[in-house]
N, C-alpha and C positions, 0 to 999 in steps of 0.2 A: 479581192483581186479582180482584175479585169479579164474579160474573155480572151483577149489577145495573148494572155500569158499561158493559155492552154493550147498546145499544138494539136489541133484537131486531126491532123494527118496521122498522128500516132494512135487515134481512137479507131479501131478496126471493126469492132462489133458493138452491139447494144449492151453487152455485158461490160465492156470497157467503159462505156458511157455511164452505166449504173454505178460502177466503182467510183468514178470521179464524183458523181452526185452524192454518194454516201459520205465521201471524205470532205467535200467542200460546199455542201448545199447551203449552209448558213451564210458563209461568206459570199457565195455567189448570189443568193437571194438579197442580201443586204446591199450588194453593189449592182443589182439588176442585171446579172450576167447569165442567168440560167437559160433564158429564151435564146440569147445569142448563140450559146454553145449548142443548144438543141437544133436550131435552124441550120447551123453550120454542118452539124453531123448529118442531118437529114439530107441536105443538098449533096453531100459527098457519098452517101450510102449507095452501094452498087445495086443490091437486089431490091425488088419491090417490097419484099417482106421486111427488110431492115428499114426501108423508108417509111413503111406503115407503122412499125413499132416506134420509130423516132417521132412520127407525127402524133401518135397517141400520147407519147410522153410530153411532147411540146404542148398539146392541148390541155394537159393537166395543169400547166403553169400559165396558160393564157387566161384562166379564170381569176377574177379578183373576189375572193371570199370575204365578205364583210358581214359580220353578225350572222343573221339567220336568212340571208338572201338565198333565193333559189336560182340555179343557173341551168341553162340547157346544155346538152352535150352534143357536139357535132364532130364530124371528121372530114378530112380531105387529104389525099396524098400529095396534092399539088400538081398531079399529072393532068387532071381535067379541071381547068380553072372554072370556078363558079359552081362546081358540084359539091354541095354541102347537104348532109342529111342530119336530122335531129329528132328529138322526142316530139310527140309521145310514141311514135311507132318505132319499134325495135326490129330492124331487119337483121339479117345474118351478120353483116359487117359490124353493126353496132354491138351485137352480142359478143362478137370477137373482141371489140374494143373494151368492153367491160370485163371480159375474161382476162385481158391483159392487165387492166387496172387492178383487178382483184389479186392477180399474181404479184404485181409490184407492191401492193399493200401488205401482202403476206411476207414478202422478202425484206421490206425496208427496215433498216435498223436506225437510220438517221431520223430523229424526231420530227424534223421539218417535213421530210418525205412522207413519213407515216401519218402525220396529221393531215397533210393535204390529200393523199390518196384516200384515206378512210373518210374524211369529211365529204369529198366528192361522191364517194360511194353511198354515204348516208343521204345525200341529196338526189340519188338516182331514183328511177321509177320503182314501183312495186315489182317484186320479182328479182330485183337486183339488190336493193338496200336491205340492211339488217341492223338491228340494234347493236350487234357486235361491232359494226363499223363505227357507230357513234361512240361507243365505249372506248374503242381503240384510239379514235381521234382525240377524245378528252384526255386520255392518259398521255398521248404524245404531246398535246399542247402544254400540259403541266410540266413536262420535262423540257420542252422547247423554250418556254418563257425563261426558265432558270438558266438555260444554256446561253441565251442572248444576254442575260444579266452578267453571267460570268465572262462572256466575250467582251463586254464593255470594260470590265475590270482589267482585261488584258491589253486592249488597244484604245480605250476611251473614245471610240467612234460613236457619235450621237445617233447614227442610224440604228444602232442596236436597240435603243429605247423606243424608236419609232416602230420597230418591229414588235417590241414587247406590247406596246399600246394596241396595235392591230390584232395581235394574237389573243390578247385578253378579250377584245371585243368578240372574236369568234368563239372563244372558250365559254364566256359567260352566256352567250345566246344558246350555245349547244347544250350546256348543262341545264339551263332553264327549260329547254325543250324536252330533254329526255330524263331529267331529274336523277342524275347519277353523279357520284363523286362530288356532292355538294360541299361536304366538310373539307375535302382536300382543296377545293377551289378557294374556300374562305380562308383556309390556313395560308395559302400562297398569297392571297390578296393582303392579308394582315402583315405578312413579311415585307411585301413590296411597299405598303403604305407607311409602315411604322419602324421597320428595322433596317432597311437597306438605304443608306444615306445618299448613295449616288443616283437614286431614281429622281429624275426631274419632276418639278411640280406639274407640268402639263400632262405627264403620263399619269400621275396620281389623280389629277382632276378628271381625265378621260375615264379612268377606272371607276371613280365614284359616280360619274354621270351614267355609265353603263349599269352600275349597280342599281341606281335609282329607277332606271328603265326596266329592270328585271325584278319587280316587286314580288313575284311568286316565290323567289328563293331568298331574297334579301329583305329582312325585317328591320324595324327600327333599332333593335339591339346591335345589328351589324354595322351601324353607323355611329356607335357610341362615342368613339374618339375621332371621328372623321373631321370635325370642325377644327381640330388642332392642326391638321394639315394646312388649312387655309390661314390660320393664325400665324404659323411658322413662315409660310410663303410671304405673307404681308410684312412680316418683320424683317425680311431680307431685302437687299437693294434691288434684286431682280424682280421681286414682287411689285415694288413701287414703279418700276420703269415699264412694266407691261400693263399700263392703265387701260389701253384699248381692250385687251382681252378680259381684264377684270370687269369692266363695266358692261361688256356685251356678253360675257359668258360665265366667268368664274363666280361672280357674286350671285348670279341666278342659281347656280348649283348649291352654293353655301346656304342661301335662303331656303331652298327646297329641302336640304338636309336638316336645317334648323326646324322647319315645320314638321318634318317626319319624326324627329326625335323629341319634339316638344320643347326645344330650346328657345331662347329669347331671340326672335327674329329682328327686334328693334335694333340690336347691336349691329347687325349686318346692313340694315337699311341706313343707319347712321354712317357707317363706313362707306357705303356706296355714295351717299350724299356728299361726304367729305371729299371723295375722289372726283366726283363731278365738279364740285366747287373749285378744287385745285386745278383741274384741267381748264376751267373757265378763266381763272385768274392768270393762267399762263398765256392766254391769247391776248396779244397786244397790238397786232396789225389791224389797221382800220378796215381793210377789206375782209377781215375774218371776224368781225363783231357779231355777225349772225350766228357763227359757230359758238362764240362765247355765250350768246343768249340761249342757244340750245342746251349747252352744258348747265347753265344756271337753272333753266326750266326743269331739266332732269334732276338736278339737286333738290329743287322744291318738291318734286314728286316723291323722291326718296325720303326726305325729311318728314313729309306728310305721312308716309307709310310707317315711319319710325315714331310718330307722335311727338316729334321734336318741333313744337311750335315756335320756340325761340329762334332756332336756326332757320326755320322756314320763313319767318318774317324778315330776318336779316337778308336772306337771298332775294326775297321778293322786293325789298328796297333797292338792292343792287340791280335787279332787272329793270325797275322803274327808271333808275338813273342811266341805265345803259341804252334804253330804247331809242333816244334821239340820235345815237351814234350808229344805229343799225340801218344799213342801206343795201338794197338788192338791185342789181343792174336790170335795166329794161331790155328785153330782147324782142325785136320785131321780126316776124317772119313774112317775107314778101310772097304774095300770090303770083302764080304764073299768069301769062297772058291768056292761056286757055281757061284758067279758073275765073279770071276777071270777066272774060266774055260770057262764061256760063252764068255768073252772078247777074250780069247786065241783061241777059235773056230772061232770067227769072223776074228781075225788077220790071222789065217792060210788060211781061205777062200779067204780073200782079197789078201794075198801074192800069192797064187796059180793063182788067176785070173789075177793079174798084170803081173806075169811071162809069162802067155800065151799071154796077150795083147802086151807085148813088142816084140813078135815074128812078129807082123804085121808091115806094112810100117808106117812111121811117121805120114802121113796124116790120116791114119785110127786110130792111137792112139789118136791124137788130137781131131778128130771127136768124138771118144768115150768119151773123157773127157768132151766134151761140153754137151753131153746128158746123162751122166752117172747116174746110179741108186743110187749112193752113196751120192748124195746131200740130205739134209734133206727136209722132207715134212712138210710144215707149218700146214696143217690140221691134219696130224697124230700126230705130237708132241703136238698140242693144245688139242686134244682129250685125249691123255695120261696124260698130266699134269693137265688137268681139274679134273681128278679123284683123284688127290693127295690132301689130306688135309694139308694145310700149317700152321705151328705154327705162321707164320707172321700175320694170321688173328686175333690173340688174343693179339698181342703186338704192341706197337708203334715202328715203324721201322725207324732207322736213317741210311741213306746211305751216305757213304763217297766216293769221287772219289780218283784217285791215288795221288792227291796232298793234301789230307786231307781236301778238301772242302766239306761242307754239301750240298747234292743234295736235291732240292725241291721234296717233295713226291707227288705222284699222288694217287688218290683214289684206283686205281687198282694195287698198287705197288706189292702186294703179288702175284697176278695172273701173272703180267708181269715177275716178278722175277722167278717164277716157270717155265714159258714158256722158258725164256732165259737160265735158268739152263739146262733144257732138250735139248734145241737147241744146246747149247755149248757142252753138253755131246755127242750128236750125231756127231757134227763136229770133236771132239777130237778122238772118238773111231772108226769112220767110214770114214768120208770125208778126214780128214787129213792123216789117214793111207793110204788111196787109193792114194792120191796125192803124198805122200812121196815114196811109193813103186813103183810108176810109174816114177816120174821125176828123183829121185836120181839114181836108177839102170840104167834108160834109158840114163842119161847124162854120167854116168861112163862108160857105154859100147859104147858110141858114137852113139847110136841109135837116141837119141834126141839131137839136137844142136840148138843154137840160129838162125842159118841160116834157117833150115827147119821149125822152129817154126814161124819165121817172114814171111817166104815164104807162109806157110799155111794161116796165117792171111791175107796176101796180096792177095792171089788167091781165098780165099773161104769166106771172110767176108767183111762187109762194111768198116772195118778199112782201107782197101787198096784203097778205093774210095776217090779221092780228093774232096774238098769242097771249094767253092768260097765265100769270104766275101769282102765287100766294106768298106774301112776305111774312116776316117773323111775327108781325102783329095780327096776322090772319086776314089782312086785306088783299083783295085781288088787284093785280096790276095788269093793264093791257099794254102789250108791247107791239109796236109797229115799226119794223126795221127801216121802212122808208123814211120815217122822220129822223132816224139816227144817221143814215148814210146820205141823205139828200144834201146836207151842207158840203160834203166833200165833192159830190157830183156837180153841184152848182158852181163851186169854186173852180173846178177844172174847166168847165165850159166857159166861164167868164175869163179865166186866164188866157185860154186859147183865142177867144174873141178879141180881147184887148190886144193881144199879140198881132192878130190878123189886121185889126183896124188901126193900129198905131202907125203914125207917120214918122216916128223916131226909129231909125234903123238899129239903134243901140238898145232898144227896149228888150228886156229879158223877162219872160213870164216866170212866176214864182209858184212852184208846185209843192211847197213844203207843207202847207196846211192840208191840202187835199190828200197827199200821200200819207202823212202821219195819221190823219183821221181814218181814212179808209183801210189802211193796213191793220190798225188796232180793231176796227169794227169787224173785219173779216173773221177773226178768231171767234168773236161772239156769234157770228152768223153760222159758222160750222157747229158750234155747240148747240145753238138753238135748233138747227136742222136735226141733230141727233135727239134732242128733247122731244121734238114733234114725232119722232119715230119710237118714242118711249125707250130710248137707249141711254143708259146712265152716262152722265158727264162728270161724275164724282170719282176721284181716285185717291188712294192713300198716299200721304207724303210724310216726311220726317216730323212735321209739326202737327200731324193729324190729317183729316180729309181736306181735299181742295178741289177746285174746278179743273177739269182736264185742259191741257194745252192742245193746240191744233194737231200736233203729231199724234197725240193719244186718240183723238177723235178719228183721224184718217186711218189709223191702224185697227180700229174696231172692226170685227168681222162682219157685223150687220151693215155698217156704213160701206164697207168694201163691196157688199152685195148690191148696193144702190149705185155707187159711183163706178164708172168703167175705169180700167187700168190707166188709160191715157190721162184722164182728169185727175186721178189720184196722184200720178207722177207730176203733173203740172202744178197741183196745189202744194205738193211736198217741195218741189223745186223752189217755189216762191216763198213758202212760209216756214218750212221745217229746217232743222240744222243737219242736213244730210248731204252737204256738198254743193247746194244750190245758192240762191240769193240770200236766204235766211232773213227775209224782210222784217218779220215781226221782231226778231231779236235786235236787229240793227236800228230799228225805229224806237222800240221800247227803251233801249239803253243809250239812245242818243249817239250812235256811232257814225251817223252820216253827217257830212259837212254840206255846205250849200250846193256844191257842184254835183253831189250824189243825188239830189232831188231833181231828177230829169224827167223828160216827157215819156221816155221808154218805160220807166217804172210805173208811171200812172197808167199807161196803156195796158201793161200786164195786169195791174190791179183791176182795171175795168173788165179785162178778159176773164180774170178769175171770178169776178162778181157775176157776170152773165153765164159763165160755165156752171157755177154753183146754182144760179137761179133756174137753170133749165130742168133741174130735178124738182119734182113736186110731190106733195103729200096730200091725201084727202083726209080731212079732219073736221071734227067739231071743235070749236074754240075751247081750249083747255082740256080736251079729252084725249083719248088714245089715238094714235095715228096709224095709218096704213098706206102703202104705196098706191099711187094711181094705177 
């Protein structure tokens, strides 16, 4: 019933109000009427005492008790707006408030009132709460849940079962906390799960999910028949139509129960894969092909978990055939005039500084590039991007790589994406500008050449120091990295020189060879730096031991002691698969096309080379190493 059906003018005392609550609390709660009635009575009450009682009664129903959450208790008569007092300090007024609540808990006959009053008292501070309140609340919840079920049989109102679901959550958490009436709870749960036909599947699922979360009282034996609930729901038409809830919620719970009971989880992963595949096949609109691809990718993951290689390969073929149809719209965000002017100011500053720098000898220029201010600061960018609220926090994010493959999401995807967007922006507007305005004019003028660049590395960095290795035959091999990276360096300088000297305006330099070569050599440089420090570069893999990848080297605790945080972040952005450029992977697997091999990538590789070269080790050839 609605609150308007109660003539509040006929309610003269708090006792009259209590009588109404005893008779109609279930219906009023189901229809969200209780607070309306309590506010109306409080507003018409004549004495301050009646107003205060009504306010205390109202506040009992302003709490939303969910599971084991703890709530503060406050009061206000409404006479002094903004005057609110709450725990942990109990003054005289609050002591009176809890005295009133205890009185109501002792008087209440309606299970909804008894459950609420006693549950609130159980959550009160020491000196107020008592285990008797918890026990009384548990007993009331047991009765209340059955009464809502009976009420559904009378009027078929679905809100009854919404109340059942919520009250079960409170009851399970309360029983798990105080360890009383466990068997009574389990008996009621079994009746609801298996014997009462009218209980909707969503209520049963919610109940099973809360049971999984309360492992202190629910053991594997308590889930013995639980999977039959999911099987029955899937066999019904409504189970098939709720595919969104199944793939995002229900199947996860079924798989968790299967694991807990030692049942075959492959059955459920296969069913999950089938539902994802069915959803994908239902997508036929051209502008929704990316969603079709996402569903197929989820199906592949499910079939892989099920060990169903046949279906996995089938869906992988469908993905391959679908990729040409997947298109994502391009969105361009225009910069404001103020932002453009700010960028222009930075550009003019960088250009002026680079022009002055190019007046210095080559070795001074290269030394400046090694320790320049223009490289991004991890801490600064992290602080700036942390302040930005991302819309990604409110949506499901689907990430595609350059080959239209779906990338597995991480929990902190929005934070990582914000950070890397800020990091990339800094590189584009500052770092790359600085490198471009130094290298290109320097090479054009003849100030910078591959000879003086290689000579600088040979004379001033560890790259010029040979290193001895012993091969399987016992022979010693002398490795000098300059002989391995010089071809890439020479090719870069010659491409830029040809570009600068060309009379053909359509001439386009080609950086494919130098980028491919230097990218792959960088991983070897990182490994060799670790070897010179006597840090293992061997890791265990599925097929035995293998050489570490660049991310393994950078994550090693000893390496992190040598490299500062900004350089580690720069190296990871370029070479590791953590949201950045992932150069090594894209080059090694031939994911780049001609246009991807641009000048900016080569400049970042040169920057990484000299940033790595600035760290040095003092060593005897082939011996143990120690830092300078």
